[in-house]
C-alpha positions in Angstrom: 32.2 22.9 38.8 28.4 23.1 39.3 28.0 25.8 36.8 30.2 23.8 34.3 27.9 20.7 34.6 25.0 22.8 33.8 26.4 24.4 30.7 27.3 20.7 29.4 23.3 19.5 29.8 22.4 23.0 28.2 24.6 22.2 25.4 23.6 18.4 25.2 20.0 19.7 25.0 20.5 22.1 22.3 22.3 19.6 20.2 19.4 17.1 20.7 16.9 19.9 19.6 19.0 20.4 16.7 19.3 16.7 15.6 15.7 16.2 16.1 14.8 19.2 14.1 17.0 18.0 11.1 15.4 14.6 11.2 12.2 16.0 11.0 13.0 18.8 8.7 11.2 18.2 5.2 13.6 17.4 2.2 15.7 14.7 4.1 15.7 11.9 1.8 15.3 8.2 3.2 18.6 7.5 1.3 20.4 9.8 4.1 18.6 7.5 6.5 19.0 4.0 4.8 16.0 1.9 5.6 15.5 -1.9 5.7 14.5 -3.7 2.6 10.9 -4.5 2.3 9.6 -8.2 2.5 7.9 -9.9 -0.5 6.4 -12.8 1.5 2.7 -13.1 1.1 0.8 -15.6 3.1 -1.6 -18.0 1.3 -4.8 -18.5 3.1 -5.7 -22.2 4.1 -9.1 -21.8 2.7 -9.7 -19.0 0.1 -12.7 -16.9 1.3 -15.0 -14.8 -1.0 -14.1 -11.3 -1.2 -16.8 -8.8 -0.1 -18.2 -6.5 -2.9 -17.9 -2.6 -2.3 -18.3 0.5 -4.4 -15.8 3.3 -4.2 -15.1 6.6 -6.1 -11.6 7.4 -7.4 -10.0 10.6 -7.8 -12.0 11.7 -10.6 -15.5 10.7 -8.9 -15.9 7.5 -10.8 -17.3 4.5 -9.0 -15.6 1.2 -8.8 -17.0 -1.8 -7.7 -15.0 -4.8 -7.0 -17.5 -7.0 -8.8 -16.6 -5.1 -12.0 -13.3 -6.9 -12.0 -14.7 -10.4 -11.6 -12.5 -12.8 -13.9 -9.6 -10.8 -13.0 -6.8 -11.2 -10.6 -7.0 -8.2 -8.1 -4.2 -6.7 -6.0 -6.3 -5.0 -3.4 -4.1 -2.5 -1.3 -5.2 -0.5 1.9 -2.9 2.5 2.4 -2.4 5.9 3.7 -0.1 8.8 3.0 1.1 9.1 6.7 2.3 5.4 6.7 6.1 5.2 5.6 5.8 1.5 4.6 2.8 2.4 2.2 4.8 5.2 0.7 7.8 3.0 0.0 5.8 0.1 -1.4 3.7 2.2 -3.9 6.6 2.3 -6.7 6.7 -1.5 -6.7 3.0 -1.7 -7.0 3.1 0.4 -10.1 6.0 -1.8 -11.6 4.2 -4.9 -11.2 1.0 -3.5 -12.6 3.0 -2.4 -15.7 4.4 -5.8 -16.1 1.2 -7.7 -16.2 -1.0 -4.7 -17.8 -3.2 -6.5 -20.4 -3.2 -9.6 -18.8 -6.5 -9.6 -16.6 -4.6 -8.1 -13.7 -5.6 -5.0 -11.8 -4.2 -3.2 -8.8 -6.9 -1.0 -6.7 -5.3 1.2 -3.7 -7.8 2.0 -1.5 -6.7 4.9 0.6 -7.9 5.0 4.2 -9.3 8.5 5.8 -7.9 11.1 3.8 -9.2 13.6 1.3 -8.8 13.5 -2.5 -7.0 16.7 -2.3 -4.5 15.5 0.1 -3.7 12.1 -1.8 -3.4 14.2 -5.0 -0.7 16.7 -3.4 1.1 13.3 -2.0 1.4 11.8 -5.6 3.4 14.4 -7.0 6.2 13.7 -4.2 6.4 9.7 -5.5 9.1 9.0 -7.6 6.5 7.3 -10.3 3.1 8.4 -10.8 0.8 5.6 -10.2 -1.6 4.7 -13.1 -3.8 2.2 -11.3 -7.4 3.5 -9.7 -6.7 4.9 -6.3 -10.0 4.6 -4.4 -11.1 6.6 -1.2 -12.7 4.8 1.9 -12.8 8.3 3.8 -15.0 6.8 6.5 -13.1 3.3 6.6 -16.1 1.1 6.1 -14.6 -1.1 3.4 -11.1 -1.8 5.4 -12.9 -3.7 8.3 -14.8 -6.0 5.7 -11.3 -7.1 4.9 -10.0 -7.6 8.4 -7.8 -4.8 8.1 -6.1 -3.8 11.4 -3.3 -2.0 10.2 -1.8 -0.4 7.0 -0.4 -1.3 4.5 -2.6 -4.3 4.1 -2.9 -6.0 0.8 -4.9 -9.1 -0.3 -4.7 -10.9 -3.8 -7.9 -12.0 -5.3 -8.2 -14.6 -7.6 -10.4 -15.0 -10.9 -13.4 -16.5 -8.8 -13.6 -13.3 -6.3 -11.8 -15.1 -3.5 -9.2 -13.7 -1.1 -6.0 -16.0 -1.7 -3.0 -14.2 -0.5 -2.5 -11.5 2.6 0.2 -9.4 3.4 0.3 -7.2 6.3 3.2 -4.6 6.2 5.1 -3.1 3.5 6.1 -5.4 0.5 7.9 -5.4 -2.8 5.4 -6.3 -5.1 7.9 -6.2 -8.1 9.8 -9.2 -6.4 10.3 -12.4 -8.7 8.3 -14.5 -6.1 5.2 -12.1 -6.2 5.3 -12.0 -9.8 5.4 -15.7 -9.8 2.3 -15.9 -7.6 0.7 -13.4 -9.9 1.4 -15.8 -13.0 0.0 -18.6 -11.5 -3.2 -16.9 -10.5 -3.6 -15.5 -14.0 -3.0 -19.1 -15.3 -6.0 -20.4 -13.3 -9.6 -20.4 -15.0 -12.1 -18.2 -14.0 -15.4 -19.6 -13.0 -18.0 -16.7 -12.3 -20.6 -19.2 -11.5 -19.5 -20.0 -8.2 -17.9 -18.0 -5.2 
């Protein structure tokens, strides 16, 4: 009787190890393990705040300063490849970027802590190739300026350079409600003399 129980426990342990190995195996798609839908809610700040300027390099070594985009609506996203919601929201960021292309709207995705080579390899695994700038905050000096406590964090900056919306956690940026927020921000006049 005792030997039979021991065999059952050993069988259960083996089964558990096999299940865990299967779950962690590369190549398993998220379709095999459905995930909840991404939220689309953005929180409007009661008082818009001036977005701190910064300068970061992209994959090609070209520098981008936030002030270069003054007069445009900017979606600024902080992310990393190891963050599942970051990976899930990236295609929706590309879709909304393409929808508003040529309308004074830009997406800037700021990668935290990772190397260009690592991120470049990751991009090949995405269903879409992002065409917006991917910037590198390798020592995470910019993220604290925007109060980033977790990834992903996204802020929408109006034409005047003020943070007006914020989202912490994965979002579906291609949602009609998010598009309407962007349209409304694009409709506002830019006033580059005040901040």
